[in-house]
C-alpha positions as CSV (number, residue, x, y, z in Angstrom):
1,X,-15.9,18.3,15.7
2,X,-12.6,19.4,16.4
3,X,-9.7,18.3,13.7
4,X,-8.2,15.3,14.9
5,X,-4.4,15.3,15.4
6,X,-2.2,14.2,12.5
7,X,-1.5,10.9,12.6
8,X,-5.0,9.6,14.0
9,X,-7.2,7.1,12.3
10,X,-10.1,9.1,10.8
11,X,-11.9,7.2,7.8
12,X,-11.9,3.8,5.9
13,X,-13.4,2.8,2.8
14,X,-13.1,-0.3,0.3
15,X,-13.5,-0.7,-3.1
16,X,-15.7,-3.5,-4.3
17,X,-16.4,-5.0,-7.7
18,X,-20.0,-5.9,-6.6
19,X,-20.7,-2.8,-4.4
20,X,-24.7,-3.8,-3.9
21,X,-23.2,-7.2,-2.6
22,X,-20.9,-5.5,-0.2
23,X,-24.0,-3.3,1.0
24,X,-26.0,-6.5,1.7
25,X,-23.3,-8.1,3.4
26,X,-22.1,-5.3,5.7
27,X,-26.1,-4.2,6.4
28,X,-26.4,-7.9,7.9
29,X,-23.2,-8.3,9.8
30,X,-22.6,-4.7,11.3
31,X,-26.1,-3.2,10.9
32,X,-24.9,-0.6,8.3
33,X,-27.3,1.6,6.3
34,X,-26.1,3.3,3.0
35,X,-26.4,6.8,1.8
36,X,-27.3,7.8,-2.2
37,X,-24.2,6.9,-4.6
38,X,-22.2,10.0,-5.3
39,X,-22.2,9.9,-9.1
40,X,-19.8,12.8,-9.2
41,X,-17.2,10.9,-7.3
42,X,-17.5,7.6,-9.0
43,X,-20.4,6.5,-7.2
44,X,-18.7,6.6,-3.7
45,X,-21.4,5.8,-1.1
46,X,-21.3,6.2,2.6
47,X,-22.4,3.8,5.1
48,X,-24.1,4.7,8.3
49,X,-24.7,3.3,11.9
50,X,-27.8,5.3,13.7
51,X,-27.9,8.0,11.0
52,X,-23.9,8.3,11.5
53,X,-21.0,8.0,9.1
54,X,-18.9,5.3,9.7
55,X,-17.4,4.3,6.3
56,X,-17.9,3.7,2.5
57,X,-17.9,1.5,-0.4
58,X,-17.0,2.2,-4.2
59,X,-17.2,0.5,-7.3
60,X,-14.0,0.4,-9.4
61,X,-13.1,2.6,-11.5
62,X,-14.3,2.1,-15.3
63,X,-11.4,1.2,-17.9
64,X,-9.4,-0.9,-15.7
65,X,-8.0,-4.4,-17.0
66,X,-8.0,-6.6,-13.7
67,X,-10.4,-5.7,-11.1
68,X,-8.8,-4.6,-7.9
69,X,-8.4,-7.0,-5.0
70,X,-11.2,-5.9,-2.7
71,X,-9.6,-4.4,0.6
72,X,-10.3,-2.2,3.5
73,X,-8.2,1.3,3.5
74,X,-7.6,3.1,6.5
75,X,-7.2,6.9,6.4
76,X,-4.7,8.7,8.7
77,X,-5.6,12.7,9.5
78,X,-3.4,14.9,8.1
79,X,-2.9,18.7,8.4
80,X,-1.5,19.0,5.0
81,X,-1.7,15.9,2.6
82,X,0.8,17.6,0.3
83,X,3.7,17.8,3.2
84,X,2.6,14.3,4.7
85,X,3.2,12.7,1.1
86,X,6.7,14.4,1.1
87,X,7.4,12.8,4.6
88,X,6.3,9.4,3.5
89,X,8.8,9.7,0.4
90,X,11.4,10.7,2.8
91,X,10.9,7.7,4.9
92,X,11.4,5.2,2.1
93,X,7.6,4.9,1.3
94,X,5.7,5.1,-2.0
95,X,2.9,7.5,-3.2
96,X,0.4,5.6,-5.2
97,X,-2.1,8.5,-5.7
98,X,-0.8,11.9,-5.5
99,X,-2.7,14.3,-2.9
100,X,-6.0,15.0,-4.9
101,X,-8.7,17.5,-3.8
102,X,-12.3,15.9,-3.3
103,X,-14.7,18.6,-3.9
104,X,-15.2,20.8,-0.8
105,X,-15.2,17.6,1.5
106,X,-11.2,17.6,2.1
107,X,-8.0,16.1,0.1
108,X,-6.5,12.7,0.1
109,X,-3.8,10.8,-1.0
110,X,-3.0,6.7,-0.9
111,X,0.6,5.6,-0.1
112,X,2.7,2.3,0.7
113,X,4.9,1.8,3.5
114,X,8.3,0.2,2.9
115,X,7.0,-3.3,3.8
116,X,4.4,-2.9,1.6
117,X,1.4,-1.7,3.8
118,X,-1.0,0.4,1.9
119,X,-3.1,3.3,3.7
120,X,-4.5,6.6,3.1
121,X,-4.2,10.3,4.2
122,X,-7.3,12.5,4.6
123,X,-7.1,16.1,5.4
124,X,-10.5,17.0,6.2
125,X,-12.8,19.3,4.4
126,X,-16.5,19.7,5.0
127,X,-16.2,15.8,5.5
128,X,-14.2,15.3,8.9
129,X,-14.1,11.6,9.2
130,X,-15.8,9.1,11.4
131,X,-19.0,10.4,13.0
132,X,-19.2,7.1,15.1
133,X,-16.4,5.4,16.9
134,X,-16.3,2.7,19.3
135,X,-19.7,1.9,19.1
136,X,-21.5,-1.0,17.7
137,X,-21.3,-1.1,14.1
138,X,-18.2,1.5,13.8
139,X,-14.6,1.5,13.8
140,X,-12.9,0.7,16.7
141,X,-9.3,0.0,16.2
142,X,-6.6,-1.0,13.6
143,X,-3.7,-3.1,13.5
144,X,-0.3,-2.8,10.9
145,X,-0.3,-6.3,10.1
146,X,3.7,-6.5,8.8
147,X,6.2,-8.9,7.7
148,X,8.9,-6.5,8.2
149,X,8.1,-4.8,11.7
150,X,11.6,-3.0,11.9
151,X,10.7,-1.0,8.3
152,X,7.0,-0.3,9.2
153,X,8.2,0.8,12.9
154,X,10.8,3.0,11.6
155,X,8.4,4.5,8.9
156,X,5.0,5.2,11.0
157,X,7.0,6.5,13.7
158,X,9.0,8.8,11.5
159,X,6.1,10.1,9.4
160,X,3.4,10.4,12.3
161,X,5.5,11.2,15.4
162,X,4.1,8.2,16.9
163,X,5.7,6.9,20.3
164,X,6.1,3.2,20.0
165,X,5.5,0.4,23.1
166,X,5.8,-3.3,22.8
167,X,3.7,-5.6,24.6
168,X,5.3,-7.8,27.0
169,X,5.0,-11.5,28.6
170,X,3.5,-12.6,24.9
171,X,5.0,-14.6,22.2
172,X,4.0,-12.4,19.6
173,X,6.0,-9.3,18.1
174,X,3.3,-6.6,19.0
175,X,3.5,-3.0,19.4
176,X,1.0,0.0,20.3
177,X,1.6,3.3,18.7
178,X,0.4,6.5,20.4
179,X,0.8,10.4,20.3
180,X,1.5,10.8,23.6
181,X,-1.7,9.5,25.4
182,X,-4.2,7.1,24.4
183,X,-3.4,4.1,22.2
184,X,-4.4,4.9,18.6
185,X,-2.9,1.8,16.5
186,X,-1.5,-1.5,16.9
187,X,1.3,-3.3,15.1
188,X,1.7,-6.9,14.6
189,X,4.7,-9.0,13.2
190,X,3.3,-11.5,10.4
191,X,4.6,-15.0,10.5
192,X,4.9,-17.8,7.9
193,X,3.1,-20.1,10.6
194,X,0.2,-17.7,10.6
195,X,0.1,-16.0,7.2
196,X,0.7,-17.7,3.9
197,X,3.0,-16.2,1.5
198,X,0.5,-14.8,-1.0
199,X,-1.2,-12.3,2.0
200,X,0.5,-9.3,1.9
201,X,1.2,-6.9,4.5
202,X,-1.7,-5.0,5.4
203,X,-3.9,-2.5,7.9
204,X,-6.7,-4.8,9.4
205,X,-9.8,-2.7,10.4
206,X,-11.7,-3.8,13.7
207,X,-15.5,-3.1,13.9
208,X,-17.4,-3.1,17.2
209,X,-20.3,-5.8,17.5
210,X,-22.7,-6.6,20.2
211,X,-21.8,-10.4,19.8
212,X,-18.7,-11.4,17.9
213,X,-20.1,-15.4,17.4
214,X,-23.2,-13.9,15.8
215,X,-21.5,-11.6,13.9
216,X,-18.9,-14.2,12.5
217,X,-22.1,-16.5,11.6
218,X,-23.9,-13.6,9.7
219,X,-20.7,-13.1,7.9
220,X,-20.5,-16.9,6.9
221,X,-24.1,-17.0,6.1
222,X,-23.8,-14.3,3.5
223,X,-20.6,-16.2,1.8
224,X,-17.7,-14.8,4.4
225,X,-15.2,-16.8,5.7
226,X,-13.6,-17.0,9.1
227,X,-10.0,-16.7,9.1
228,X,-9.3,-16.4,13.1
229,X,-11.3,-16.8,16.2
230,X,-13.8,-16.2,17.7
231,X,-11.1,-15.6,20.7
232,X,-11.4,-13.9,23.9
233,X,-8.5,-11.5,24.8
234,X,-8.4,-8.8,27.5
235,X,-9.7,-6.3,24.7
236,X,-12.7,-8.1,23.6
237,X,-13.7,-11.2,22.1
238,X,-12.8,-10.9,18.4
239,X,-12.4,-12.8,15.1
240,X,-11.0,-12.3,11.6
241,X,-13.0,-12.6,8.6
242,X,-13.0,-12.4,5.0
243,X,-15.8,-10.8,3.1
244,X,-17.5,-12.7,0.0
245,X,-15.3,-10.3,-2.3
246,X,-12.1,-11.1,0.0
247,X,-11.9,-8.0,2.0
248,X,-10.3,-8.7,5.3
249,X,-11.6,-7.2,8.5
250,X,-12.5,-8.0,12.1
251,X,-15.3,-7.9,14.6
252,X,-14.7,-7.5,18.2
253,X,-17.3,-7.1,21.4
254,X,-15.1,-4.9,23.4
255,X,-17.5,-5.5,26.3
256,X,-16.8,-9.1,26.6
257,X,-13.0,-9.1,28.2
258,X,-11.0,-11.9,29.8
259,X,-7.5,-12.0,31.7
260,X,-5.5,-8.5,32.5
261,X,-4.1,-6.3,29.8
262,X,-0.1,-7.2,29.5
263,X,2.3,-4.4,30.3
264,X,3.8,-2.2,27.8
265,X,7.6,-1.3,27.6
């Protein structure tokens, strides 16, 4: 697989206090299977769909006083995580975890934009990222949900060199980022009407499913909670969900589309 251009979404993982419970949940909802836990790297465990790596789960680091809130983290490709970390600082972001090498798999960094959006960087080694995308049970899309869109827009375009286009004809404030061709990331303004004050800015990961309604039903049966939808759109039928440990994600059936895609400008 050729190296992905810098700024391309390349991987996602999440930390769960109950890692085994997370495996059971996502195996049922998304059809994942799981590899062996890597004890050398904190029991980091990759998830697979059709024997191709699509994500990973990991328990919290031992010794922490307060278990962290479970959340999916999106990693963007970087040619040099050290150099990108410096760009992040220069653009007003914060590096939460300094660049570090992860064996021969690659190098990583965790950061936060000026509006509070947490994300990761991944410089590929032998682990190049998603082995399956856009297919059932795999990553298909992501959106930056931010309360301060001006800050997030300036930050992400500065750090990764994105072009930004706004969706017209809609009440919501929504933009799409690209690197010169296909869209690779969305950006949604969070409003007080739709998002309680305690919900921080974040990146929502969309996983592809064959049937959105059945996926939501499976999530609810296993202790998850529907937050929004299912709803039809020109991009697919989708819904936002919280898993039983509070990690937010979305499911989307990209083959069931309704309406025309709004123009971008």
